[in-house]
C-alpha positions in Angstrom: -30.0 -43.4 37.4 -26.8 -42.3 39.1 -26.9 -40.6 42.3 -27.3 -36.7 42.1 -24.3 -34.5 41.9 -23.3 -32.5 45.0 -24.5 -28.9 45.1 -20.9 -27.5 44.5 -20.4 -29.7 41.3 -23.7 -28.7 39.9 -22.9 -24.9 40.5 -19.4 -25.4 38.8 -21.1 -27.3 36.0 -23.7 -24.6 35.5 -21.1 -21.9 35.7 -18.8 -23.7 33.1 -21.9 -23.8 30.7 -22.6 -20.0 30.8 -19.0 -19.2 30.5 -17.7 -21.6 27.8 -17.8 -20.4 24.4 -17.4 -22.3 21.2 -14.3 -22.2 19.4 -16.0 -21.2 16.1 -18.9 -18.9 16.1 -20.9 -17.7 13.3 -19.9 -14.1 12.4 -23.0 -11.6 12.5 -23.4 -9.2 9.9 -22.7 -5.4 10.7 -25.0 -2.8 9.5 -23.0 0.3 10.9 -25.2 3.3 11.7 -24.4 6.6 9.6 -23.0 9.3 11.6 -21.5 13.0 11.1 -18.6 14.8 12.4 -15.1 15.7 12.3 -13.7 12.3 11.7 -16.5 11.4 9.4 -15.6 14.4 7.3 -11.8 13.5 7.2 -12.6 9.9 6.2 -14.5 11.2 3.3 -11.7 13.5 2.5 -9.3 10.7 2.2 -11.8 8.3 0.2 -11.8 11.1 -2.4 -8.2 11.8 -2.4 -7.2 8.1 -2.9 -9.9 7.3 -5.3 -8.9 10.4 -7.1 -5.4 9.3 -7.4 -6.2 5.5 -8.1 -8.9 6.2 -10.7 -7.2 9.4 -12.4 -3.6 8.3 -12.6 -3.9 6.1 -15.6 -6.0 8.8 -17.7 -3.2 11.5 -17.1 -1.0 11.8 -20.2 2.7 12.6 -19.8 4.6 13.8 -23.1 2.4 11.7 -25.2 2.1 8.4 -23.2 0.6 7.4 -19.9 2.0 8.9 -17.0 2.2 6.1 -14.9 2.5 2.5 -16.8 3.9 -0.4 -15.7 4.7 -2.1 -18.9 5.4 -5.7 -18.3 5.4 -6.8 -22.0 8.3 -4.4 -22.8 9.9 -4.7 -19.1 9.8 -0.9 -18.6 7.8 1.1 -15.9 7.1 4.8 -16.6 6.5 7.0 -13.7 5.9 10.5 -15.0 9.5 11.5 -16.2 11.3 8.4 -14.9 11.7 5.1 -16.7 12.6 2.3 -14.8 13.9 -1.4 -15.9 14.0 -4.6 -14.0 17.8 -3.3 -12.9 16.2 -0.7 -11.0 14.3 -2.8 -8.6 16.5 -1.7 -5.9 14.4 1.6 -6.2 11.2 -0.3 -5.8 12.8 -2.1 -2.7 13.8 1.2 -1.2 10.3 2.6 -1.6 8.7 -0.5 0.2 11.2 0.0 2.9 10.4 3.7 3.3 6.6 3.0 3.2 7.2 0.2 6.1 9.0 2.8 8.3 6.3 5.5 7.6 3.6 3.1 8.8 5.8 2.4 12.0 6.3 6.1 12.7 2.6 6.9 12.0 1.4 3.8 14.2 3.8 5.2 17.2 2.5 8.6 17.1 -1.2 8.0 16.2 -2.1 4.5 16.3 -4.1 2.9 13.1 -4.1 6.1 11.2 -3.5 4.0 8.0 -6.2 1.7 8.8 -8.9 4.2 9.5 -8.5 6.7 6.9 -6.3 5.3 3.8 -6.3 1.5 3.8 -8.0 0.2 0.7 -10.4 -2.3 2.7 -11.4 0.8 4.9 -12.0 3.0 2.0 -14.0 0.6 -0.4 -15.9 -0.7 2.4 -16.9 2.8 3.3 -17.8 3.4 -0.7 -20.2 -0.2 -0.8 -21.9 0.8 2.7 -22.4 4.4 1.2 -24.1 2.5 -2.1 -26.2 0.4 0.2 -27.3 3.4 2.5 -28.3 5.3 -0.8 -30.3 2.3 -2.3 -31.9 0.7 0.9 -32.0 3.5 3.6 -30.4 3.7 6.9 -29.1 0.8 9.3 -32.6 0.1 10.8 -34.2 -0.2 7.3 -31.5 -2.4 5.9 -31.7 -5.1 8.7 -35.7 -5.1 8.4 -35.1 -5.5 4.7 -32.8 -8.5 5.0 -34.3 -10.2 7.9 -38.0 -9.7 6.4 -39.7 -11.6 3.7 -38.7 -12.2 0.1 -40.8 -9.5 -1.8 -40.7 -7.6 -5.1 -39.3 -4.5 -3.2 -36.5 -6.6 -1.5 -35.5 -8.2 -4.7 -35.5 -4.9 -6.4 -33.3 -3.2 -3.8 -31.1 -5.9 -3.2 -30.4 -6.5 -6.7 -29.9 -2.6 -7.4 -27.3 -2.7 -4.6 -25.4 -5.7 -5.8 -25.5 -4.4 -9.4 -24.1 -1.0 -8.4 -21.3 -3.0 -6.3 -20.6 -5.3 -9.2 -20.3 -1.9 -11.3 -17.8 -0.2 -9.1 -15.8 -3.6 -8.5 -15.4 -3.9 -12.2 -14.5 -0.3 -12.8 -12.0 -0.8 -9.9 -10.5 -4.0 -12.0 -10.4 -2.1 -15.1 -8.6 0.6 -13.8 -6.1 -1.9 -12.1 -5.3 -3.6 -15.1 -4.8 0.0 -16.8 -1.7 0.4 -14.7 -0.1 -2.3 -16.7 -1.8 -2.2 -20.0 -2.3 1.4 -21.7 -5.8 2.1 -20.4 -7.0 4.0 -23.6 -5.9 1.1 -25.7 -7.6 -1.3 -23.2 -10.9 0.7 -23.3 -10.7 0.5 -27.0 -10.4 -3.4 -27.0 -13.3 -3.7 -24.6 -15.7 -1.5 -26.7 -14.4 -3.6 -29.8 -14.9 -6.9 -27.9 -11.0 -7.7 -28.6 -9.7 -7.8 -25.3 -6.8 -10.3 -24.6 -7.9 -13.1 -22.4 -5.3 -12.6 -19.7 -6.4 -9.0 -19.4 -10.2 -10.2 -18.8 -8.9 -12.6 -16.5 -6.8 -10.2 -14.4 -9.6 -7.5 -14.5 -12.6 -9.9 -13.3 -9.9 -11.3 -10.6 -9.4 -7.9 -9.1 -12.9 -7.1 -9.3 -14.1 -10.3 -7.7 -11.3 -9.7 -4.9 -12.7 -6.0 -4.3 -16.3 -7.3 -4.2 -15.5 -10.0 -1.8 -13.4 -8.0 0.6 -15.6 -4.8 0.7 -19.2 -6.2 0.0 -19.1 -9.7 1.7 -16.2 -10.2 4.4 -15.9 -6.1 5.4 -14.9 -6.1 8.8 -13.9 -9.9 9.0 -10.6 -8.6 7.0 -9.6 -6.4 9.9 -10.6 -8.6 12.7 -9.3 -12.1 11.4 -7.4 -11.6 8.4 -5.2 -8.5 8.4 -1.9 -9.1 10.0 -1.1 -5.5 11.1 -3.8 -6.0 13.7 -1.8 -8.6 15.2 1.4 -6.7 15.7 0.3 -3.3 16.1 0.5 -3.4 19.8 4.6 -3.9 19.4 4.5 -0.2 18.1 2.2 1.3 20.7 3.6 2.7 24.0 2.0 4.9 26.7 2.2 8.1 24.6 0.7 6.7 21.4 -2.7 8.4 20.6 -5.6 6.0 20.3 -9.3 6.1 20.5 -9.9 5.9 24.2 -13.1 5.8 26.3 -12.4 7.9 29.5 -13.6 5.3 32.0 -13.2 7.6 35.1 -15.4 10.1 33.6 -18.1 7.8 31.8 -18.8 5.2 34.7 -21.2 4.3 36.1 -23.1 4.0 33.0 -26.9 4.5 32.9 -30.0 6.2 31.3 -31.4 9.4 32.7 -33.4 12.4 31.8 -31.9 14.8 29.6 -31.4 17.7 32.1 -30.7 15.6 35.2 -27.6 15.8 37.1 -25.7 12.4 36.7 -23.5 13.2 39.8 -26.9 13.6 41.7 -28.1 10.0 40.6 -24.5 8.7 41.2 -23.8 8.1 37.4 -21.1 9.1 35.2 -21.4 10.9 31.8 -21.9 7.8 29.7 -25.7 7.4 29.2 -25.2 3.7 27.8 -27.2 4.6 24.4 -24.8 2.1 22.3 -24.3 4.6 19.7 -20.5 4.1 19.8 -21.0 0.5 19.0 -23.7 1.3 16.3 -21.5 3.2 14.3 -18.4 1.0 14.8 -17.5 -0.5 11.2 -15.9 -3.5 13.0 -18.7 -3.7 15.7 -16.7 -3.5 18.9 -17.5 -1.8 22.0 -14.6 0.7 22.5 -15.6 1.0 26.4 -14.2 -2.3 26.8 -10.7 -1.0 26.1 -8.5 -0.8 23.2 -9.1 -3.9 21.0 -7.0 -5.4 18.0 -10.3 -5.0 15.8 -10.2 -1.2 16.4 -9.0 0.5 13.1 -9.0 4.1 14.6 -11.7 5.6 12.4 -12.8 7.8 15.1 -16.6 7.1 14.2 -17.3 6.3 17.7 -15.8 9.7 18.7 -18.4 11.6 16.3 -21.2 9.5 17.5 -20.6 10.0 21.3 -19.8 13.4 20.5 -23.4 13.8 19.1 -25.2 12.6 22.1 -22.8 14.6 24.5 -24.2 17.7 22.5 -27.6 16.4 22.9 -27.3 15.9 26.6 -25.5 19.2 27.4 -22.3 17.5 28.7 -18.7 18.1 27.6 -17.7 16.4 24.4 -14.7 13.9 24.5 -16.0 11.1 26.6 -14.4 9.2 23.8 -11.7 10.9 22.2 -8.1 10.5 20.6 -5.7 10.5 23.7 -3.0 8.5 25.2 -2.9 6.1 28.1 -0.4 8.6 29.9 -2.4 11.6 29.3 -5.6 9.9 30.5 -4.0 8.7 33.7 -2.4 12.2 34.4 -5.0 14.2 33.2 -2.6 16.2 30.6 -3.6 18.9 28.3 -3.8 18.6 24.5 -0.6 20.7 24.3 1.2 18.5 26.8 -0.1 15.4 25.0 1.1 16.2 21.7 4.4 17.5 23.1 5.1 14.0 24.3 4.7 12.7 20.9 8.3 13.9 20.5 10.0 11.2 22.2 13.1 8.8 21.4 11.1 6.2 19.6 9.4 8.6 17.2 12.7 10.6 16.8 14.6 7.6 15.9 12.0 6.4 13.4 12.1 10.2 12.1 15.8 10.1 11.7 16.0 6.8 9.8 13.3 7.7 7.7 14.6 11.2 6.7 17.9 9.5 6.0 16.4 6.7 3.7 14.2 9.1 1.8 17.0 11.5 1.3 19.3 8.6 0.1 16.7 7.3 -2.2 15.9 10.5 -3.8 19.4 11.3 -4.4 20.2 8.0 -5.8 17.2 8.7 -8.4 18.7 12.1 -9.2 22.1 11.0 -10.2 21.1 7.9 -11.7 23.0 7.7 -15.3 20.9 8.2 -18.4 22.7 5.1 -20.0 23.3 1.4 -18.9 25.8 -1.1 -20.1 26.3 -4.9 -19.6 29.0 -6.7 -21.5 29.2 -10.6 -21.8 32.2 -12.4 -23.5 31.3 -14.3 -26.6 31.7 -17.8 -25.2 31.6 -19.5 -28.8 35.4 -18.4 -29.6 37.6 -17.2 -26.7 40.0 -15.4 -29.0 41.5 -15.5 -32.6 44.7 -14.2 -34.2 44.6 -11.9 -37.1 47.2 -11.0 -39.6 49.6 -8.2 -38.5 50.1 -9.6 -35.1 46.7 -8.7 -33.6 44.7 -10.6 -31.3 40.8 -10.2 -31.3 38.1 -11.0 -28.8 34.3 -10.5 -29.3 31.8 -9.4 -27.0 28.0 -9.0 -26.6 27.0 -5.6 -25.1 23.6 -4.5 -24.0 23.1 -0.9 -24.1 20.0 0.6 -22.5 18.8 4.3 -22.8 17.2 5.1 -19.6 15.7 8.4 -21.1 12.7 9.1 -23.3 15.2 11.1 -25.9 17.4 9.5 -28.6 21.0 9.3 -27.6 24.3 8.8 -29.6 26.6 6.4 -27.6 30.4 6.3 -28.2 32.1 3.1 -26.9 35.7 3.1 -26.1 38.2 0.7 -24.1 40.5 1.2 -21.3 43.1 -0.8 -19.2 44.6 -2.8 -22.1 47.4 -0.8 -24.0 46.6 -0.1 -27.4 43.3 -2.0 -27.6 40.7 -0.5 -29.8 37.1 -1.3 -31.0 37.3 -2.7 -34.6 33.7 -2.7 -35.1 31.0 0.2 -35.2 31.7 2.2 -32.1 29.1 5.0 -32.5 25.8 3.7 -31.7 22.4 5.5 -32.1 19.7 4.4 -29.3 16.1 5.5 -29.6 13.9 6.7 -26.7 14.0 3.8 -23.7 15.6 1.6 -26.3 17.4 -1.4 -24.9 19.7 -3.1 -27.8 22.3 -6.0 -27.8 25.3 -5.4 -30.0 28.6 -7.2 -31.2 31.9 -5.6 -30.7 35.1 -6.7 -31.8 38.3 -5.7 -29.7 41.7 -5.8 -31.0 45.2 -5.5 -29.6 48.6 -6.4 -30.6 50.0 -9.5 -29.1 52.8 -7.6 -27.5 50.6 -5.7 -25.4 49.0 -8.7 -23.5 50.4 -11.5 -21.6 49.1 -15.3 -22.1 45.5 -16.0 -20.2 43.2 -13.4 -19.3 43.8 -9.7 -19.3 41.9 -6.9 -17.6 39.7 -4.8 -19.7 37.2 -2.1 -19.2 34.6 -1.1 -21.9 33.3 2.5 -21.6 30.4 3.9 -23.0 29.4 7.7 -23.0 26.4 9.6 -24.3 26.7 12.9 -26.0 23.9 14.4 -23.9 24.7 12.9 -20.6 26.5 15.0 -17.9 27.1 12.2 -15.5 30.1 10.9 -17.4 31.1 7.9 -19.0 30.1 4.4 -17.8 32.2 1.3 -17.7 32.0 -2.3 -17.3 35.0 -4.6 -16.4 35.7 -7.7 -18.3 38.6 -9.9 -19.6 40.6 -10.2 -22.7 41.9 -13.6 -23.4 45.1 -14.0 -25.3 46.3 -17.4 -26.4 49.9 -16.2 -27.4 52.9 -17.6 -25.8 55.8 -15.1 -25.8 
């Protein structure tokens, strides 16, 4: 045996063994305790609103068709009275930019409001936990059931829970596919066992994704997978409203009789009951300070306020406040007043400009679109009577849900005319390729390429004619 270690090294080694943590730890499943209060009510309101929109929109009719339908087969997107084509991708880009900037603004003002109240991960986790609670009981009963022996009761309760989760996940997947395939037709195909294989695949894929995220992973998505939790701190400052524990008021923690004076015992208002941890959907202790896993749902506020009421203490030991307000003991009015600061004003100004530009662009969008392509099989040909002819393929798109008559014409080349049919009837949202022949006297051109503009105007379009520039080739040498 070797010589014994010096006492100093023994102490250091023991200290290292106590503080060293493994690189990867097995996650412990969280069974959040049910709570009631203002923020819990607001979360349920947002759950109801978001799911009413998500599940209800595909069933809403609009002038004889589905109100919101992204018809990938025909490359047409219907959003109430608006019809968008792949060429309108810029509008989707603008909407995504507006959404991102809105998230920045809300985060700068009040932290992770999106995560706590409207994020699909939060919403569906709430729904799955509510199902689990209704079938298996409160958080204590659920833990006893899971860690207890396998009995018929356990099999029945857990089987019913998994079945209810699967039903909700399948309905969610069915609704998701219903945004891309007419949902009434989709329902009829499933009832008749005649659904397309790809439709079934995407429905099961999204259902499985929902089940995995809300039923299995839950808080792990927010704590380890969500990128927003990693860069949220870059949008926070000292005047951002966040869920905060008032350490000056709460410390020192400790249990005490209900009617005891905490100051006489040398204690703060925190009774160290652990309710704030028990109700947290991500299992953090907000008393350790703001953490990336905090989704700002306010469950700990409701739980703590309930304990404060029972103890006869003032509410708000845990509350929405700012770092600045906590340090300087600002009133609520002063705290909210500081929300108007350069960062939020800049975000708001940019956001208003983007929203106004996006809406104005959509409002003045013409009802007709045209693309012109020269016929590359034959550049030009000479006709009797001293005429030169070029052939073009023209794509006309009716951007409305009513029929239109389109008149074609030319501009920019003297005496040029359309020798083919120049009066085209387009059906609702129809996209059609037509071939037109443009003729002009040889004396009106110069050898080589000549500038030419094809114009199209609809009888019921008050936006004016649209035009597309192209070239007219003349092989004649004067």
